TORTI-54329 format. One record per residue (C-alpha): chain; y, x, z. Coordinates in steps of 0.2 Angstrom, whole numbers. Layout:
% residues N
[pt 'A' [Y X Z]]
...
This chain:
% residues 243
[pt 'A' [-228 -602 -106]]
[pt 'A' [-219 -588 -97]]
[pt 'A' [-206 -578 -107]]
[pt 'A' [-197 -562 -103]]
[pt 'A' [-180 -556 -107]]
[pt 'A' [-178 -538 -106]]
[pt 'A' [-160 -531 -106]]
[pt 'A' [-153 -514 -109]]
[pt 'A' [-137 -507 -114]]
[pt 'A' [-129 -495 -126]]
[pt 'A' [-111 -488 -123]]
[pt 'A' [-101 -487 -107]]
[pt 'A' [-95 -504 -100]]
[pt 'A' [-80 -495 -92]]
[pt 'A' [-62 -498 -99]]
[pt 'A' [-52 -485 -91]]
[pt 'A' [-56 -473 -105]]
[pt 'A' [-63 -476 -122]]
[pt 'A' [-73 -465 -133]]
[pt 'A' [-65 -467 -150]]
[pt 'A' [-82 -463 -158]]
[pt 'A' [-91 -477 -148]]
[pt 'A' [-78 -490 -143]]
[pt 'A' [-92 -504 -141]]
[pt 'A' [-102 -509 -126]]
[pt 'A' [-117 -518 -131]]
[pt 'A' [-131 -527 -121]]
[pt 'A' [-147 -531 -130]]
[pt 'A' [-159 -544 -125]]
[pt 'A' [-177 -544 -131]]
[pt 'A' [-185 -561 -128]]
[pt 'A' [-204 -562 -129]]
[pt 'A' [-218 -573 -123]]
[pt 'A' [-230 -566 -109]]
[pt 'A' [-244 -567 -122]]
[pt 'A' [-235 -558 -135]]
[pt 'A' [-229 -545 -123]]
[pt 'A' [-246 -540 -119]]
[pt 'A' [-248 -536 -138]]
[pt 'A' [-232 -526 -138]]
[pt 'A' [-236 -516 -123]]
[pt 'A' [-253 -512 -130]]
[pt 'A' [-246 -505 -147]]
[pt 'A' [-232 -495 -138]]
[pt 'A' [-245 -487 -126]]
[pt 'A' [-256 -483 -141]]
[pt 'A' [-242 -474 -149]]
[pt 'A' [-238 -464 -134]]
[pt 'A' [-256 -459 -132]]
[pt 'A' [-256 -454 -150]]
[pt 'A' [-242 -441 -148]]
[pt 'A' [-243 -436 -130]]
[pt 'A' [-261 -441 -125]]
[pt 'A' [-254 -452 -110]]
[pt 'A' [-243 -467 -108]]
[pt 'A' [-230 -459 -95]]
[pt 'A' [-217 -455 -108]]
[pt 'A' [-201 -465 -108]]
[pt 'A' [-195 -470 -125]]
[pt 'A' [-176 -467 -123]]
[pt 'A' [-165 -468 -138]]
[pt 'A' [-154 -453 -134]]
[pt 'A' [-168 -441 -130]]
[pt 'A' [-177 -446 -146]]
[pt 'A' [-161 -443 -156]]
[pt 'A' [-157 -426 -148]]
[pt 'A' [-176 -421 -147]]
[pt 'A' [-174 -418 -128]]
[pt 'A' [-188 -417 -115]]
[pt 'A' [-205 -424 -122]]
[pt 'A' [-197 -427 -139]]
[pt 'A' [-195 -408 -143]]
[pt 'A' [-211 -412 -153]]
[pt 'A' [-199 -420 -166]]
[pt 'A' [-192 -403 -171]]
[pt 'A' [-207 -403 -182]]
[pt 'A' [-201 -414 -196]]
[pt 'A' [-218 -420 -201]]
[pt 'A' [-221 -426 -183]]
[pt 'A' [-204 -434 -183]]
[pt 'A' [-207 -443 -199]]
[pt 'A' [-224 -450 -193]]
[pt 'A' [-216 -454 -176]]
[pt 'A' [-201 -464 -184]]
[pt 'A' [-213 -473 -195]]
[pt 'A' [-224 -479 -180]]
[pt 'A' [-208 -484 -170]]
[pt 'A' [-201 -494 -185]]
[pt 'A' [-218 -502 -187]]
[pt 'A' [-218 -507 -169]]
[pt 'A' [-200 -514 -170]]
[pt 'A' [-204 -524 -186]]
[pt 'A' [-222 -531 -183]]
[pt 'A' [-220 -536 -165]]
[pt 'A' [-216 -554 -161]]
[pt 'A' [-199 -556 -152]]
[pt 'A' [-182 -561 -154]]
[pt 'A' [-166 -551 -152]]
[pt 'A' [-152 -559 -142]]
[pt 'A' [-137 -547 -141]]
[pt 'A' [-119 -546 -136]]
[pt 'A' [-106 -533 -140]]
[pt 'A' [-89 -531 -132]]
[pt 'A' [-76 -523 -144]]
[pt 'A' [-67 -513 -130]]
[pt 'A' [-51 -510 -139]]
[pt 'A' [-49 -528 -144]]
[pt 'A' [-54 -534 -127]]
[pt 'A' [-41 -524 -119]]
[pt 'A' [-28 -530 -131]]
[pt 'A' [-33 -548 -127]]
[pt 'A' [-38 -548 -109]]
[pt 'A' [-32 -531 -101]]
[pt 'A' [-44 -519 -92]]
[pt 'A' [-55 -531 -82]]
[pt 'A' [-68 -517 -80]]
[pt 'A' [-80 -526 -68]]
[pt 'A' [-81 -541 -80]]
[pt 'A' [-87 -533 -96]]
[pt 'A' [-105 -532 -92]]
[pt 'A' [-105 -549 -84]]
[pt 'A' [-97 -557 -99]]
[pt 'A' [-109 -549 -111]]
[pt 'A' [-124 -555 -100]]
[pt 'A' [-117 -573 -100]]
[pt 'A' [-117 -574 -119]]
[pt 'A' [-135 -567 -119]]
[pt 'A' [-141 -579 -106]]
[pt 'A' [-132 -594 -114]]
[pt 'A' [-140 -591 -131]]
[pt 'A' [-157 -587 -124]]
[pt 'A' [-157 -605 -117]]
[pt 'A' [-152 -611 -135]]
[pt 'A' [-167 -602 -142]]
[pt 'A' [-179 -607 -128]]
[pt 'A' [-174 -625 -131]]
[pt 'A' [-179 -623 -149]]
[pt 'A' [-196 -615 -145]]
[pt 'A' [-200 -629 -134]]
[pt 'A' [-215 -621 -124]]
[pt 'A' [-206 -611 -111]]
[pt 'A' [-209 -616 -93]]
[pt 'A' [-201 -600 -84]]
[pt 'A' [-190 -586 -89]]
[pt 'A' [-190 -569 -80]]
[pt 'A' [-175 -558 -84]]
[pt 'A' [-179 -539 -82]]
[pt 'A' [-164 -527 -82]]
[pt 'A' [-163 -508 -79]]
[pt 'A' [-156 -503 -63]]
[pt 'A' [-139 -495 -63]]
[pt 'A' [-135 -494 -44]]
[pt 'A' [-136 -504 -28]]
[pt 'A' [-118 -510 -29]]
[pt 'A' [-119 -514 -47]]
[pt 'A' [-136 -523 -47]]
[pt 'A' [-130 -533 -32]]
[pt 'A' [-115 -539 -41]]
[pt 'A' [-125 -543 -57]]
[pt 'A' [-138 -552 -46]]
[pt 'A' [-124 -563 -39]]
[pt 'A' [-118 -567 -56]]
[pt 'A' [-135 -572 -62]]
[pt 'A' [-137 -584 -47]]
[pt 'A' [-120 -591 -51]]
[pt 'A' [-124 -595 -69]]
[pt 'A' [-140 -603 -63]]
[pt 'A' [-131 -614 -51]]
[pt 'A' [-115 -619 -62]]
[pt 'A' [-121 -615 -80]]
[pt 'A' [-109 -609 -93]]
[pt 'A' [-97 -618 -105]]
[pt 'A' [-110 -623 -117]]
[pt 'A' [-125 -624 -105]]
[pt 'A' [-125 -634 -89]]
[pt 'A' [-134 -630 -73]]
[pt 'A' [-148 -643 -76]]
[pt 'A' [-152 -635 -93]]
[pt 'A' [-153 -618 -84]]
[pt 'A' [-164 -624 -70]]
[pt 'A' [-177 -631 -82]]
[pt 'A' [-183 -614 -85]]
[pt 'A' [-185 -608 -67]]
[pt 'A' [-175 -592 -71]]
[pt 'A' [-179 -577 -60]]
[pt 'A' [-173 -559 -62]]
[pt 'A' [-177 -542 -56]]
[pt 'A' [-171 -524 -59]]
[pt 'A' [-182 -509 -63]]
[pt 'A' [-179 -491 -63]]
[pt 'A' [-181 -481 -79]]
[pt 'A' [-196 -472 -72]]
[pt 'A' [-206 -488 -69]]
[pt 'A' [-209 -486 -88]]
[pt 'A' [-206 -504 -94]]
[pt 'A' [-210 -504 -112]]
[pt 'A' [-200 -520 -114]]
[pt 'A' [-184 -511 -108]]
[pt 'A' [-188 -496 -119]]
[pt 'A' [-189 -507 -134]]
[pt 'A' [-172 -515 -129]]
[pt 'A' [-165 -497 -127]]
[pt 'A' [-170 -492 -145]]
[pt 'A' [-163 -508 -152]]
[pt 'A' [-147 -508 -143]]
[pt 'A' [-141 -491 -150]]
[pt 'A' [-145 -495 -168]]
[pt 'A' [-136 -512 -167]]
[pt 'A' [-121 -504 -158]]
[pt 'A' [-120 -491 -172]]
[pt 'A' [-121 -504 -185]]
[pt 'A' [-106 -513 -177]]
[pt 'A' [-96 -497 -176]]
[pt 'A' [-100 -492 -194]]
[pt 'A' [-104 -508 -203]]
[pt 'A' [-103 -499 -220]]
[pt 'A' [-114 -485 -216]]
[pt 'A' [-132 -483 -220]]
[pt 'A' [-143 -489 -206]]
[pt 'A' [-161 -490 -212]]
[pt 'A' [-168 -495 -195]]
[pt 'A' [-155 -509 -193]]
[pt 'A' [-160 -516 -210]]
[pt 'A' [-178 -517 -204]]
[pt 'A' [-175 -527 -188]]
[pt 'A' [-161 -538 -193]]
[pt 'A' [-173 -553 -196]]
[pt 'A' [-178 -552 -178]]
[pt 'A' [-161 -559 -172]]
[pt 'A' [-161 -576 -166]]
[pt 'A' [-155 -587 -180]]
[pt 'A' [-150 -606 -180]]
[pt 'A' [-145 -615 -196]]
[pt 'A' [-142 -599 -205]]
[pt 'A' [-131 -592 -192]]
[pt 'A' [-135 -576 -182]]
[pt 'A' [-134 -582 -164]]
[pt 'A' [-143 -567 -159]]
[pt 'A' [-128 -556 -162]]
[pt 'A' [-112 -560 -152]]
[pt 'A' [-97 -549 -155]]
[pt 'A' [-82 -552 -143]]
[pt 'A' [-68 -555 -144]]
């Protein structure tokens, strides 16, 4: 069985300046089998057709919240209510695991300084490590393809090098042989390539980050998806907050 790991982000990974209202950088990984992804892709496209009569719309968390671009239809509160119900149904009924990693930037700087170029890679390392834990438990994975949204030629090349390095030497908890067992490959996609897997990751990333920033606040969507986190022995391994 082939598995996909779709990865998108919420927040800014830079450390030079920090937005006090959003002091977290979060990567969200959506782990799904090739077979299950066909079902996910179908239900997302059906929803797009329902509201726009085509599948070309990109579900983007910020545009949805701001009712920008195609999401101006959400100014109609009845449409908005139905749309959110459909999105929540997709997120709750689809078969996938969330494996995410958040960097608390204020505490990170206090402990490690402003290692700006390392933050994204650190978060990605945590996600990949815990993905291996999860795949070991699932037991039917023969290959893993990591799909990440493009950020820029230089940034993507650096991240690609980091992934190759992890595959060759492993991490503290996962050695290279354990990595290589899954024949890990990766690729970068532009947002306009319309990957529904990346769009789901984007939607999840924001609501998880918001829950971390305001843990006591009401977050109905988070409550709906919290059981999707990869969990082992009662511990939520699918949500790593560092440091």
